[in-house]
C-alpha positions, 0 to 999 in steps of 0.5 A: 480870228487874230492878226499876228504881228512879228517884228524880227531881224531880217535874217530870221524871217524865213525861220519864223515863217517856217514855224508859223507854217508848222502851226497852220498859220499859212497866210503872211504878208511881210515888209521891211522896217527900220528901228528908230532908236539911236545908237546909244540906246541900241548899245545899252540894250545890246542890240546891233542892228535896226533893220527889221522885218515885220510879218503880218499873219492871219489865223484862228485864235488857237493857232496863234496862241500855239505859235506864240508859245512855240516861238518863245522856246527858240533860242534864236528868237529869244537871243535876237530880240524878236517881238511877237503879239496878236490883235483880235479881229472880232469885227471881221466880216464873214465875206472877208473871213471866207476870202482869207480861208480860201487863200489859206487853202490855196497857199497850203496846196502850193 
């Protein structure tokens, strides 16, 4: 089990979630964030906005690895500076894992 974290421009979140769903990553929680870099640093790196969305997704290791590879091929992600990384959740309890899997099945039906 891994926790996938994607930080992107708010306008890209629906497209990214669609990619994740295609890779069988169906449980997401997202929230708005705001970058802390000042305008000089943003200008230096060619970044315009600091309003971001953070997407947290839980899935099996294999699905996360496939999703990361797939996301790295899309120009709209590469050119807009989205950041994605995964954190292993090896210590997750069996009860928690069963609950998450039930939520994934329930979400897939909707």
